[in-house]
PQR file with spaces between the fields and no chain letter, atoms N, CA, C, O and H, PARSE charges and radii, in Angstrom:
ATOM       1  N    MET     1      73.610  116.157   95.277 -0.4000 1.5000
ATOM       2  CA   MET     1      73.997  114.882   95.819 -0.0000 2.0000
ATOM       3  C    MET     1      75.328  115.023   96.544  0.5500 1.7000
ATOM       4  O    MET     1      76.281  115.563   95.983 -0.5500 1.4000
ATOM       5  N    LYS     2      75.407  114.544   97.785 -0.4000 1.5000
ATOM       6  CA   LYS     2      76.631  114.602   98.564 -0.0000 2.0000
ATOM       7  C    LYS     2      77.523  113.418   98.224  0.5500 1.7000
ATOM       8  O    LYS     2      77.049  112.305   97.996 -0.5500 1.4000
ATOM       9  H    LYS     2      74.632  114.106   98.241  0.4000 1.0000
ATOM      10  N    GLU     3      78.826  113.681   98.196 -0.4000 1.5000
ATOM      11  CA   GLU     3      79.776  112.601   97.983 -0.0000 2.0000
ATOM      12  C    GLU     3      80.091  111.950   99.318  0.5500 1.7000
ATOM      13  O    GLU     3      80.229  112.628  100.336 -0.5500 1.4000
ATOM      14  H    GLU     3      79.212  114.584   98.381  0.4000 1.0000
ATOM      15  N    ALA     4      80.204  110.633   99.303 -0.4000 1.5000
ATOM      16  CA   ALA     4      80.573  109.916  100.515 -0.0000 2.0000
ATOM      17  C    ALA     4      82.069  110.087  100.754  0.5500 1.7000
ATOM      18  O    ALA     4      82.874  110.040   99.823 -0.5500 1.4000
ATOM      19  H    ALA     4      80.092  110.082   98.476  0.4000 1.0000
ATOM      20  N    LYS     5      82.417  110.284  101.997 -0.4000 1.5000
ATOM      21  CA   LYS     5      83.834  110.386  102.336 -0.0000 2.0000
ATOM      22  C    LYS     5      84.382  108.977  102.531  0.5500 1.7000
ATOM      23  O    LYS     5      83.772  108.140  103.197 -0.5500 1.4000
ATOM      24  H    LYS     5      81.763  110.322  102.753  0.4000 1.0000
ATOM      25  N    ILE     6      85.528  108.742  101.945 -0.4000 1.5000
ATOM      26  CA   ILE     6      86.172  107.450  102.080 -0.0000 2.0000
ATOM      27  C    ILE     6      87.262  107.592  103.132  0.5500 1.7000
ATOM      28  O    ILE     6      88.126  108.464  103.037 -0.5500 1.4000
ATOM      29  H    ILE     6      86.023  109.423  101.404  0.4000 1.0000
ATOM      30  N    SER     7      87.211  106.737  104.121 -0.4000 1.5000
ATOM      31  CA   SER     7      88.253  106.812  105.135 -0.0000 2.0000
ATOM      32  C    SER     7      89.399  105.889  104.746  0.5500 1.7000
ATOM      33  O    SER     7      89.228  104.958  103.959 -0.5500 1.4000
ATOM      34  H    SER     7      86.509  106.028  104.198  0.4000 1.0000
ATOM      35  N    GLY     8      90.534  106.156  105.293 -0.4000 1.5000
ATOM      36  CA   GLY     8      91.715  105.363  104.990 -0.0000 2.0000
ATOM      37  C    GLY     8      92.803  105.699  105.975  0.5500 1.7000
ATOM      38  O    GLY     8      92.532  106.058  107.121 -0.5500 1.4000
ATOM      39  H    GLY     8      90.673  106.913  105.932  0.4000 1.0000
ATOM      40  N    PHE     9      94.040  105.582  105.525 -0.4000 1.5000
ATOM      41  CA   PHE     9      95.190  105.836  106.366 -0.0000 2.0000
ATOM      42  C    PHE     9      95.939  107.051  105.871  0.5500 1.7000
ATOM      43  O    PHE     9      96.325  107.118  104.704 -0.5500 1.4000
ATOM      44  H    PHE     9      94.261  105.290  104.594  0.4000 1.0000
ATOM      45  N    LYS    10      96.145  108.005  106.750 -0.4000 1.5000
ATOM      46  CA   LYS    10      96.963  109.163  106.416 -0.0000 2.0000
ATOM      47  C    LYS    10      98.416  108.699  106.369  0.5500 1.7000
ATOM      48  O    LYS    10      98.873  107.985  107.262 -0.5500 1.4000
ATOM      49  H    LYS    10      95.832  107.950  107.698  0.4000 1.0000
ATOM      50  N    ASN    11      99.128  109.100  105.344 -0.4000 1.5000
ATOM      51  CA   ASN    11     100.521  108.720  105.210 -0.0000 2.0000
ATOM      52  C    ASN    11     101.370  109.697  106.016  0.5500 1.7000
ATOM      53  O    ASN    11     101.773  110.747  105.516 -0.5500 1.4000
ATOM      54  H    ASN    11      98.757  109.680  104.619  0.4000 1.0000
ATOM      55  N    ASP    12     101.633  109.338  107.265 -0.4000 1.5000
ATOM      56  CA   ASP    12     102.434  110.212  108.124 -0.0000 2.0000
ATOM      57  C    ASP    12     103.902  109.801  108.140  0.5500 1.7000
ATOM      58  O    ASP    12     104.686  110.330  108.927 -0.5500 1.4000
ATOM      59  H    ASP    12     101.306  108.485  107.671  0.4000 1.0000
ATOM      60  N    ILE    13     104.278  108.860  107.273 -0.4000 1.5000
ATOM      61  CA   ILE    13     105.677  108.433  107.190 -0.0000 2.0000
ATOM      62  C    ILE    13     106.443  109.345  106.243  0.5500 1.7000
ATOM      63  O    ILE    13     107.486  109.887  106.606 -0.5500 1.4000
ATOM      64  H    ILE    13     103.641  108.430  106.633  0.4000 1.0000
ATOM      65  N    ASP    14     105.927  109.516  105.028 -0.4000 1.5000
ATOM      66  CA   ASP    14     106.637  110.355  104.061 -0.0000 2.0000
ATOM      67  C    ASP    14     105.763  111.457  103.474  0.5500 1.7000
ATOM      68  O    ASP    14     106.229  112.226  102.633 -0.5500 1.4000
ATOM      69  H    ASP    14     105.079  109.075  104.732  0.4000 1.0000
ATOM      70  N    GLY    15     104.505  111.549  103.900 -0.4000 1.5000
ATOM      71  CA   GLY    15     103.645  112.645  103.480 -0.0000 2.0000
ATOM      72  C    GLY    15     102.978  112.491  102.135  0.5500 1.7000
ATOM      73  O    GLY    15     102.347  113.428  101.645 -0.5500 1.4000
ATOM      74  H    GLY    15     104.127  110.924  104.584  0.4000 1.0000
ATOM      75  N    PHE    16     103.107  111.304  101.518 -0.4000 1.5000
ATOM      76  CA   PHE    16     102.458  111.100  100.218 -0.0000 2.0000
ATOM      77  C    PHE    16     100.966  110.891  100.438  0.5500 1.7000
ATOM      78  O    PHE    16     100.461  111.184  101.522 -0.5500 1.4000
ATOM      79  H    PHE    16     103.620  110.543  101.916  0.4000 1.0000
ATOM      80  N    MET    17     100.276  110.410   99.472 -0.4000 1.5000
ATOM      81  CA   MET    17      98.821  110.342   99.466 -0.0000 2.0000
ATOM      82  C    MET    17      98.247  109.402  100.535  0.5500 1.7000
ATOM      83  O    MET    17      98.911  108.479  101.007 -0.5500 1.4000
ATOM      84  H    MET    17     100.686  110.172   98.592  0.4000 1.0000
ATOM      85  N    GLN    18      96.997  109.672  100.893 -0.4000 1.5000
ATOM      86  CA   GLN    18      96.273  108.811  101.813 -0.0000 2.0000
ATOM      87  C    GLN    18      96.022  107.468  101.138  0.5500 1.7000
ATOM      88  O    GLN    18      95.807  107.409   99.928 -0.5500 1.4000
ATOM      89  H    GLN    18      96.458  110.421  100.509  0.4000 1.0000
ATOM      90  N    PHE    19      96.049  106.390  101.919 -0.4000 1.5000
ATOM      91  CA   PHE    19      95.850  105.038  101.401 -0.0000 2.0000
ATOM      92  C    PHE    19      94.516  104.498  101.894  0.5500 1.7000
ATOM      93  O    PHE    19      94.268  104.432  103.098 -0.5500 1.4000
ATOM      94  H    PHE    19      96.223  106.438  102.902  0.4000 1.0000
ATOM      95  N    CYS    20      93.666  104.115  100.957 -0.4000 1.5000
ATOM      96  CA   CYS    20      92.358  103.544  101.280 -0.0000 2.0000
ATOM      97  C    CYS    20      92.323  102.104  100.787  0.5500 1.7000
ATOM      98  O    CYS    20      92.088  101.871   99.601 -0.5500 1.4000
ATOM      99  H    CYS    20      93.868  104.169   99.979  0.4000 1.0000
ATOM     100  N    PRO    21      92.552  101.127  101.673 -0.5600 1.5000
ATOM     101  CA   PRO    21      92.558   99.735  101.225  0.2800 2.0000
ATOM     102  C    PRO    21      91.175   99.283  100.767  0.5500 1.7000
ATOM     103  O    PRO    21      90.153   99.676  101.329 -0.5500 1.4000
ATOM     104  N    LEU    22      91.174   98.452   99.736 -0.4000 1.5000
ATOM     105  CA   LEU    22      89.934   97.900   99.198 -0.0000 2.0000
ATOM     106  C    LEU    22      89.732   96.459   99.631  0.5500 1.7000
ATOM     107  O    LEU    22      88.607   95.962   99.670 -0.5500 1.4000
ATOM     108  H    LEU    22      92.004   98.133   99.279  0.4000 1.0000
ATOM     109  N    SER    23      90.843   95.784   99.960 -0.4000 1.5000
ATOM     110  CA   SER    23      90.745   94.409  100.434 -0.0000 2.0000
ATOM     111  C    SER    23      91.903   94.098  101.373  0.5500 1.7000
ATOM     112  O    SER    23      92.911   94.802  101.418 -0.5500 1.4000
ATOM     113  H    SER    23      91.758   96.188   99.929  0.4000 1.0000
ATOM     114  N    VAL    24      91.716   93.014  102.121 -0.4000 1.5000
ATOM     115  CA   VAL    24      92.721   92.573  103.078 -0.0000 2.0000
ATOM     116  C    VAL    24      92.966   91.095  102.847  0.5500 1.7000
ATOM     117  O    VAL    24      92.021   90.315  102.728 -0.5500 1.4000
ATOM     118  H    VAL    24      90.896   92.441  102.084  0.4000 1.0000
ATOM     119  N    ASN    25      94.227   90.708  102.783 -0.4000 1.5000
ATOM     120  CA   ASN    25      94.591   89.306  102.690 -0.0000 2.0000
ATOM     121  C    ASN    25      95.060   88.883  104.073  0.5500 1.7000
ATOM     122  O    ASN    25      96.166   89.230  104.486 -0.5500 1.4000
ATOM     123  H    ASN    25      94.995   91.341  102.879  0.4000 1.0000
ATOM     124  N    ASN    26      94.237   88.143  104.784 -0.4000 1.5000
ATOM     125  CA   ASN    26      94.567   87.760  106.156 -0.0000 2.0000
ATOM     126  C    ASN    26      95.745   86.801  106.232  0.5500 1.7000
ATOM     127  O    ASN    26      96.461   86.783  107.234 -0.5500 1.4000
ATOM     128  H    ASN    26      93.339   87.861  104.448  0.4000 1.0000
ATOM     129  N    ASN    27      95.959   86.004  105.187 -0.4000 1.5000
ATOM     130  CA   ASN    27      97.066   85.042  105.202 -0.0000 2.0000
ATOM     131  C    ASN    27      98.418   85.742  105.161  0.5500 1.7000
ATOM     132  O    ASN    27      99.341   85.345  105.872 -0.5500 1.4000
ATOM     133  H    ASN    27      95.378   86.020  104.373  0.4000 1.0000
ATOM     134  N    THR    28      98.545   86.771  104.344 -0.4000 1.5000
ATOM     135  CA   THR    28      99.821   87.466  104.210 -0.0000 2.0000
ATOM     136  C    THR    28      99.827   88.800  104.955  0.5500 1.7000
ATOM     137  O    THR    28     100.839   89.500  104.967 -0.5500 1.4000
ATOM     138  H    THR    28      97.795   87.094  103.767  0.4000 1.0000
ATOM     139  N    LYS    29      98.717   89.148  105.564 -0.4000 1.5000
ATOM     140  CA   LYS    29      98.559   90.409  106.295 -0.0000 2.0000
ATOM     141  C    LYS    29      98.867   91.617  105.411  0.5500 1.7000
ATOM     142  O    LYS    29      99.566   92.545  105.818 -0.5500 1.4000
ATOM     143  H    LYS    29      97.894   88.580  105.554  0.4000 1.0000
ATOM     144  N    GLU    30      98.331   91.581  104.196 -0.4000 1.5000
ATOM     145  CA   GLU    30      98.519   92.684  103.256 -0.0000 2.0000
ATOM     146  C    GLU    30      97.211   93.430  103.043  0.5500 1.7000
ATOM     147  O    GLU    30      96.138   92.828  102.981 -0.5500 1.4000
ATOM     148  H    GLU    30      97.763   90.828  103.865  0.4000 1.0000
ATOM     149  N    LEU    31      97.317   94.754  102.933 -0.4000 1.5000
ATOM     150  CA   LEU    31      96.197   95.606  102.572 -0.0000 2.0000
ATOM     151  C    LEU    31      96.419   96.011  101.124  0.5500 1.7000
ATOM     152  O    LEU    31      97.519   96.423  100.756 -0.5500 1.4000
ATOM     153  H    LEU    31      98.188   95.243  102.983  0.4000 1.0000
ATOM     154  N    VAL    32      95.379   95.895  100.297 -0.4000 1.5000
ATOM     155  CA   VAL    32      95.513   96.187   98.877 -0.0000 2.0000
ATOM     156  C    VAL    32      94.528   97.286   98.493  0.5500 1.7000
ATOM     157  O    VAL    32      93.361   97.261   98.885 -0.5500 1.4000
ATOM     158  H    VAL    32      94.486   95.560  100.596  0.4000 1.0000
ATOM     159  N    GLY    33      95.017   98.237   97.730 -0.4000 1.5000
ATOM     160  CA   GLY    33      94.183   99.326   97.244 -0.0000 2.0000
ATOM     161  C    GLY    33      94.757   99.849   95.943  0.5500 1.7000
ATOM     162  O    GLY    33      95.685   99.260   95.387 -0.5500 1.4000
ATOM     163  H    GLY    33      95.965   98.257   97.412  0.4000 1.0000
ATOM     164  N    SER    34      94.216  100.942   95.459 -0.4000 1.5000
ATOM     165  CA   SER    34      94.738  101.543   94.235 -0.0000 2.0000
ATOM     166  C    SER    34      94.592  103.057   94.300  0.5500 1.7000
ATOM     167  O    SER    34      93.770  103.595   95.041 -0.5500 1.4000
ATOM     168  H    SER    34      93.463  101.420   95.910  0.4000 1.0000
ATOM     169  N    LEU    35      95.410  103.717   93.508 -0.4000 1.5000
ATOM     170  CA   LEU    35      95.355  105.173   93.372 -0.0000 2.0000
ATOM     171  C    LEU    35      95.175  105.483   91.892  0.5500 1.7000
ATOM     172  O    LEU    35      95.905  104.957   91.053 -0.5500 1.4000
ATOM     173  H    LEU    35      96.077  103.280   92.906  0.4000 1.0000
ATOM     174  N    ARG    36      94.211  106.329   91.571 -0.4000 1.5000
ATOM     175  CA   ARG    36      93.995  106.695   90.173 -0.0000 2.0000
ATOM     176  C    ARG    36      95.056  107.688   89.727  0.5500 1.7000
ATOM     177  O    ARG    36      95.505  108.541   90.492 -0.5500 1.4000
ATOM     178  H    ARG    36      93.617  106.756   92.253  0.4000 1.0000
ATOM     179  N    SER    37      95.440  107.551   88.467 -0.4000 1.5000
ATOM     180  CA   SER    37      96.473  108.423   87.898 -0.0000 2.0000
ATOM     181  C    SER    37      96.113  109.894   88.074  0.5500 1.7000
ATOM     182  O    SER    37      96.963  110.711   88.428 -0.5500 1.4000
ATOM     183  H    SER    37      95.075  106.858   87.845  0.4000 1.0000
ATOM     184  N    LYS    38      94.852  110.223   87.824 -0.4000 1.5000
ATOM     185  CA   LYS    38      94.400  111.612   87.937 -0.0000 2.0000
ATOM     186  C    LYS    38      94.619  112.140   89.352  0.5500 1.7000
ATOM     187  O    LYS    38      95.077  113.269   89.530 -0.5500 1.4000
ATOM     188  H    LYS    38      94.161  109.560   87.537  0.4000 1.0000
ATOM     189  N    GLU    39      94.297  111.333   90.353 -0.4000 1.5000
ATOM     190  CA   GLU    39      94.461  111.766   91.744 -0.0000 2.0000
ATOM     191  C    GLU    39      95.935  111.965   92.102  0.5500 1.7000
ATOM     192  O    GLU    39      96.285  112.888   92.837 -0.5500 1.4000
ATOM     193  H    GLU    39      93.925  110.416   90.209  0.4000 1.0000
ATOM     194  N    ILE    40      96.788  111.094   91.575 -0.4000 1.5000
ATOM     195  CA   ILE    40      98.219  111.219   91.842 -0.0000 2.0000
ATOM     196  C    ILE    40      98.757  112.508   91.227  0.5500 1.7000
ATOM     197  O    ILE    40      99.471  113.263   91.887 -0.5500 1.4000
ATOM     198  H    ILE    40      96.504  110.344   90.978  0.4000 1.0000
ATOM     199  N    LEU    41      98.418  112.758   89.978 -0.4000 1.5000
ATOM     200  CA   LEU    41      98.895  113.967   89.303 -0.0000 2.0000
ATOM     201  C    LEU    41      98.363  115.231   89.969  0.5500 1.7000
ATOM     202  O    LEU    41      99.085  116.222   90.076 -0.5500 1.4000
ATOM     203  H    LEU    41      97.838  112.146   89.442  0.4000 1.0000
ATOM     204  N    GLU    42      97.124  115.210   90.414 -0.4000 1.5000
ATOM     205  CA   GLU    42      96.560  116.358   91.131 -0.0000 2.0000
ATOM     206  C    GLU    42      97.288  116.585   92.449  0.5500 1.7000
ATOM     207  O    GLU    42      97.511  117.729   92.844 -0.5500 1.4000
ATOM     208  H    GLU    42      96.538  114.405   90.327  0.4000 1.0000
ATOM     209  N    TRP    43      97.664  115.497   93.139 -0.4000 1.5000
ATOM     210  CA   TRP    43      98.405  115.635   94.393 -0.0000 2.0000
ATOM     211  C    TRP    43      99.724  116.355   94.134  0.5500 1.7000
ATOM     212  O    TRP    43     100.085  117.265   94.880 -0.5500 1.4000
ATOM     213  H    TRP    43      97.482  114.568   92.818  0.4000 1.0000
ATOM     214  N    PHE    44     100.453  115.957   93.078 -0.4000 1.5000
ATOM     215  CA   PHE    44     101.722  116.604   92.758 -0.0000 2.0000
ATOM     216  C    PHE    44     101.520  118.084   92.414  0.5500 1.7000
ATOM     217  O    PHE    44     102.342  118.920   92.787 -0.5500 1.4000
ATOM     218  H    PHE    44     100.160  115.218   92.471  0.4000 1.0000
ATOM     219  N    GLU    45     100.443  118.409   91.713 -0.4000 1.5000
ATOM     220  CA   GLU    45     100.169  119.801   91.354 -0.0000 2.0000
ATOM     221  C    GLU    45      99.832  120.646   92.586  0.5500 1.7000
ATOM     222  O    GLU    45     100.222  121.810   92.668 -0.5500 1.4000
ATOM     223  H    GLU    45      99.774  117.730   91.411  0.4000 1.0000
ATOM     224  N    GLN    46      99.111  120.059   93.537 -0.4000 1.5000
ATOM     225  CA   GLN    46      98.654  120.791   94.716 -0.0000 2.0000
ATOM     226  C    GLN    46      99.672  120.805   95.852  0.5500 1.7000
ATOM     227  O    GLN    46      99.532  121.585   96.794 -0.5500 1.4000
ATOM     228  H    GLN    46      98.795  119.112   93.471  0.4000 1.0000
ATOM     229  N    ASN    47     100.697  119.951   95.777 -0.4000 1.5000
ATOM     230  CA   ASN    47     101.673  119.834   96.865 -0.0000 2.0000
ATOM     231  C    ASN    47     103.109  119.885   96.356  0.5500 1.7000
ATOM     232  O    ASN    47     103.877  118.958   96.614 -0.5500 1.4000
ATOM     233  H    ASN    47     100.811  119.317   95.012  0.4000 1.0000
ATOM     234  N    PRO    48     103.494  120.942   95.639 -0.5600 1.5000
ATOM     235  CA   PRO    48     104.843  120.966   95.064  0.2800 2.0000
ATOM     236  C    PRO    48     105.963  120.943   96.104  0.5500 1.7000
ATOM     237  O    PRO    48     106.993  120.311   95.871 -0.5500 1.4000
ATOM     238  N    ASP    49     105.792  121.609   97.233 -0.4000 1.5000
ATOM     239  CA   ASP    49     106.831  121.608   98.264 -0.0000 2.0000
ATOM     240  C    ASP    49     106.972  120.238   98.925  0.5500 1.7000
ATOM     241  O    ASP    49     108.083  119.760   99.153 -0.5500 1.4000
ATOM     242  H    ASP    49     104.955  122.122   97.423  0.4000 1.0000
ATOM     243  N    LEU    50     105.846  119.620   99.225 -0.4000 1.5000
ATOM     244  CA   LEU    50     105.859  118.290   99.830 -0.0000 2.0000
ATOM     245  C    LEU    50     106.394  117.250   98.847  0.5500 1.7000
ATOM     246  O    LEU    50     107.070  116.304   99.250 -0.5500 1.4000
ATOM     247  H    LEU    50     104.943  120.009   99.039  0.4000 1.0000
ATOM     248  N    ALA    51     106.093  117.423   97.570 -0.4000 1.5000
ATOM     249  CA   ALA    51     106.555  116.485   96.548 -0.0000 2.0000
ATOM     250  C    ALA    51     108.074  116.432   96.476  0.5500 1.7000
ATOM     251  O    ALA    51     108.644  115.391   96.147 -0.5500 1.4000
ATOM     252  H    ALA    51     105.543  118.192   97.244  0.4000 1.0000
ATOM     253  N    LYS    52     108.734  117.547   96.781 -0.4000 1.5000
ATOM     254  CA   LYS    52     110.205  117.583   96.764 -0.0000 2.0000
ATOM     255  C    LYS    52     110.804  116.764   97.908  0.5500 1.7000
ATOM     256  O    LYS    52     111.971  116.377   97.847 -0.5500 1.4000
ATOM     257  H    LYS    52     108.271  118.392   97.048  0.4000 1.0000
ATOM     258  N    LYS    53     110.013  116.499   98.949 -0.4000 1.5000
ATOM     259  CA   LYS    53     110.515  115.830  100.144 -0.0000 2.0000
ATOM     260  C    LYS    53     110.232  114.331  100.181  0.5500 1.7000
ATOM     261  O    LYS    53     110.818  113.614  100.992 -0.5500 1.4000
ATOM     262  H    LYS    53     109.065  116.813   98.998  0.4000 1.0000
ATOM     263  N    ILE    54     109.348  113.852   99.321 -0.4000 1.5000
ATOM     264  CA   ILE    54     109.024  112.430   99.359 -0.0000 2.0000
ATOM     265  C    ILE    54     110.164  111.617   98.747  0.5500 1.7000
ATOM     266  O    ILE    54     110.948  112.158   97.968 -0.5500 1.4000
ATOM     267  H    ILE    54     108.872  114.435   98.662  0.4000 1.0000
ATOM     268  N    PRO    55     110.270  110.343   99.081 -0.5600 1.5000
ATOM     269  CA   PRO    55     111.359  109.504   98.557  0.2800 2.0000
ATOM     270  C    PRO    55     111.349  109.438   97.027  0.5500 1.7000
ATOM     271  O    PRO    55     110.293  109.537   96.403 -0.5500 1.4000
ATOM     272  N    PRO    56     112.525  109.270   96.433 -0.5600 1.5000
ATOM     273  CA   PRO    56     112.631  109.218   94.963  0.2800 2.0000
ATOM     274  C    PRO    56     111.771  108.136   94.318  0.5500 1.7000
ATOM     275  O    PRO    56     111.269  108.326   93.210 -0.5500 1.4000
ATOM     276  N    ASP    57     111.595  107.001   95.000 -0.4000 1.5000
ATOM     277  CA   ASP    57     110.777  105.945   94.398 -0.0000 2.0000
ATOM     278  C    ASP    57     109.306  106.346   94.297  0.5500 1.7000
ATOM     279  O    ASP    57     108.568  105.752   93.512 -0.5500 1.4000
ATOM     280  H    ASP    57     112.002  106.846   95.900  0.4000 1.0000
ATOM     281  N    LEU    58     108.864  107.330   95.066 -0.4000 1.5000
ATOM     282  CA   LEU    58     107.500  107.840   94.938 -0.0000 2.0000
ATOM     283  C    LEU    58     107.437  109.023   93.969  0.5500 1.7000
ATOM     284  O    LEU    58     106.420  109.239   93.311 -0.5500 1.4000
ATOM     285  H    LEU    58     109.463  107.813   95.704  0.4000 1.0000
ATOM     286  N    ARG    59     108.519  109.777   93.887 -0.4000 1.5000
ATOM     287  CA   ARG    59     108.554  110.926   92.972 -0.0000 2.0000
ATOM     288  C    ARG    59     108.429  110.508   91.512  0.5500 1.7000
ATOM     289  O    ARG    59     108.037  111.314   90.668 -0.5500 1.4000
ATOM     290  H    ARG    59     109.346  109.601   94.421  0.4000 1.0000
ATOM     291  N    CYS    60     108.759  109.251   91.206 -0.4000 1.5000
ATOM     292  CA   CYS    60     108.652  108.785   89.820 -0.0000 2.0000
ATOM     293  C    CYS    60     107.208  108.846   89.322  0.5500 1.7000
ATOM     294  O    CYS    60     106.980  108.910   88.114 -0.5500 1.4000
ATOM     295  H    CYS    60     109.078  108.596   91.891  0.4000 1.0000
ATOM     296  N    PHE    61     106.233  108.828   90.228 -0.4000 1.5000
ATOM     297  CA   PHE    61     104.825  108.895   89.827 -0.0000 2.0000
ATOM     298  C    PHE    61     104.438  110.268   89.286  0.5500 1.7000
ATOM     299  O    PHE    61     103.365  110.428   88.703 -0.5500 1.4000
ATOM     300  H    PHE    61     106.419  108.775   91.209  0.4000 1.0000
ATOM     301  N    GLU    62     105.292  111.239   89.475 -0.4000 1.5000
ATOM     302  CA   GLU    62     105.039  112.575   88.933 -0.0000 2.0000
ATOM     303  C    GLU    62     105.056  112.553   87.407  0.5500 1.7000
ATOM     304  O    GLU    62     104.509  113.450   86.767 -0.5500 1.4000
ATOM     305  H    GLU    62     106.164  111.109   89.948  0.4000 1.0000
ATOM     306  N    ASN    63     105.673  111.546   86.833 -0.4000 1.5000
ATOM     307  CA   ASN    63     105.820  111.448   85.377 -0.0000 2.0000
ATOM     308  C    ASN    63     104.784  110.558   84.706  0.5500 1.7000
ATOM     309  O    ASN    63     104.900  110.265   83.516 -0.5500 1.4000
ATOM     310  H    ASN    63     106.118  110.817   87.353  0.4000 1.0000
ATOM     311  N    ILE    64     103.766  110.120   85.456 -0.4000 1.5000
ATOM     312  CA   ILE    64     102.738  109.298   84.826 -0.0000 2.0000
ATOM     313  C    ILE    64     101.807  110.174   83.996  0.5500 1.7000
ATOM     314  O    ILE    64     101.892  111.402   84.031 -0.5500 1.4000
ATOM     315  H    ILE    64     103.671  110.358   86.423  0.4000 1.0000
ATOM     316  N    SER    65     100.930  109.533   83.259 -0.4000 1.5000
ATOM     317  CA   SER    65      99.982  110.235   82.395 -0.0000 2.0000
ATOM     318  C    SER    65      98.570  110.073   82.951  0.5500 1.7000
ATOM     319  O    SER    65      98.278  109.111   83.663 -0.5500 1.4000
ATOM     320  H    SER    65     100.861  108.536   83.230  0.4000 1.0000
ATOM     321  N    TYR    66      97.708  111.015   82.621 -0.4000 1.5000
ATOM     322  CA   TYR    66      96.301  110.915   83.031 -0.0000 2.0000
ATOM     323  C    TYR    66      95.655  109.653   82.459  0.5500 1.7000
ATOM     324  O    TYR    66      94.690  109.142   83.027 -0.5500 1.4000
ATOM     325  H    TYR    66      97.945  111.796   82.044  0.4000 1.0000
ATOM     326  N    ALA    67      96.171  109.154   81.356 -0.4000 1.5000
ATOM     327  CA   ALA    67      95.600  107.974   80.697 -0.0000 2.0000
ATOM     328  C    ALA    67      96.145  106.658   81.253  0.5500 1.7000
ATOM     329  O    ALA    67      95.676  105.590   80.861 -0.5500 1.4000
ATOM     330  H    ALA    67      96.956  109.568   80.895  0.4000 1.0000
ATOM     331  N    ASP    68      97.125  106.714   82.157 -0.4000 1.5000
ATOM     332  CA   ASP    68      97.699  105.493   82.718 -0.0000 2.0000
ATOM     333  C    ASP    68      96.691  104.759   83.592  0.5500 1.7000
ATOM     334  O    ASP    68      95.747  105.349   84.118 -0.5500 1.4000
ATOM     335  H    ASP    68      97.506  107.582   82.475  0.4000 1.0000
ATOM     336  N    ASN    69      96.916  103.472   83.728 -0.4000 1.5000
ATOM     337  CA   ASN    69      96.091  102.641   84.607 -0.0000 2.0000
ATOM     338  C    ASN    69      96.308  103.053   86.057  0.5500 1.7000
ATOM     339  O    ASN    69      97.317  103.680   86.381 -0.5500 1.4000
ATOM     340  H    ASN    69      97.683  102.993   83.300  0.4000 1.0000
ATOM     341  N    PRO    70      95.362  102.703   86.935 -0.5600 1.5000
ATOM     342  CA   PRO    70      95.564  102.988   88.357  0.2800 2.0000
ATOM     343  C    PRO    70      96.809  102.272   88.885  0.5500 1.7000
ATOM     344  O    PRO    70      97.215  101.237   88.358 -0.5500 1.4000
ATOM     345  N    ILE    71      97.392  102.831   89.914 -0.4000 1.5000
ATOM     346  CA   ILE    71      98.561  102.255   90.563 -0.0000 2.0000
ATOM     347  C    ILE    71      98.063  101.365   91.706  0.5500 1.7000
ATOM     348  O    ILE    71      97.310  101.818   92.568 -0.5500 1.4000
ATOM     349  H    ILE    71      97.062  103.672   90.342  0.4000 1.0000
ATOM     350  N    VAL    72      98.482  100.112   91.706 -0.4000 1.5000
ATOM     351  CA   VAL    72      98.106   99.184   92.771 -0.0000 2.0000
ATOM     352  C    VAL    72      99.041   99.411   93.952  0.5500 1.7000
ATOM     353  O    VAL    72     100.261   99.472   93.798 -0.5500 1.4000
ATOM     354  H    VAL    72      99.093   99.744   91.005  0.4000 1.0000
ATOM     355  N    VAL    73      98.443   99.535   95.133 -0.4000 1.5000
ATOM     356  CA   VAL    73      99.217   99.771   96.355 -0.0000 2.0000
ATOM     357  C    VAL    73      99.023   98.561   97.268  0.5500 1.7000
ATOM     358  O    VAL    73      97.897   98.155   97.555 -0.5500 1.4000
ATOM     359  H    VAL    73      97.452   99.486   95.259  0.4000 1.0000
ATOM     360  N    ILE    74     100.144   97.996   97.719 -0.4000 1.5000
ATOM     361  CA   ILE    74     100.094   96.859   98.648 -0.0000 2.0000
ATOM     362  C    ILE    74     100.874   97.249   99.885  0.5500 1.7000
ATOM     363  O    ILE    74     102.069   97.537   99.815 -0.5500 1.4000
ATOM     364  H    ILE    74     101.059   98.326   97.486  0.4000 1.0000
ATOM     365  N    ALA    75     100.188   97.257  101.025 -0.4000 1.5000
ATOM     366  CA   ALA    75     100.821   97.594  102.291 -0.0000 2.0000
ATOM     367  C    ALA    75     100.855   96.334  103.146  0.5500 1.7000
ATOM     368  O    ALA    75      99.832   95.678  103.340 -0.5500 1.4000
ATOM     369  H    ALA    75      99.218   97.023  101.082  0.4000 1.0000
ATOM     370  N    LYS    76     102.015   96.007  103.644 -0.4000 1.5000
ATOM     371  CA   LYS    76     102.172   94.800  104.458 -0.0000 2.0000
ATOM     372  C    LYS    76     102.179   95.176  105.924  0.5500 1.7000
ATOM     373  O    LYS    76     102.928   96.057  106.347 -0.5500 1.4000
ATOM     374  H    LYS    76     102.846   96.540  103.486  0.4000 1.0000
ATOM     375  N    SER    77     101.342   94.503  106.697 -0.4000 1.5000
ATOM     376  CA   SER    77     101.277   94.730  108.131 -0.0000 2.0000
ATOM     377  C    SER    77     102.374   93.919  108.814  0.5500 1.7000
ATOM     378  O    SER    77     102.673   92.793  108.417 -0.5500 1.4000
ATOM     379  H    SER    77     100.734   93.788  106.353  0.4000 1.0000
ATOM     380  N    ARG    78     102.953   94.500  109.823 -0.4000 1.5000
ATOM     381  CA   ARG    78     104.016   93.777  110.548 -0.0000 2.0000
ATOM     382  C    ARG    78     103.480   93.108  111.768  0.5500 1.7000
ATOM     383  O    ARG    78     104.230   92.457  112.496 -0.5500 1.4000
ATOM     384  H    ARG    78     102.711   95.415  110.145  0.4000 1.0000
């Protein structure tokens, strides 16, 4: 069985994970999605050099646990 590829937005601002919105709020122009803890931890393991360059507020996710809830991501359109 082939896995479907999910498209989203490449993070070309700070190099962190790709963002795949699950919903859009047209009133506030926000895109909402989530990142699973496992995927975040795997990103840090696979990208140690890039992880050193991302902003400190994103580096804090390196300390989450595999058992943690997904991280909700809200991106506001300008």
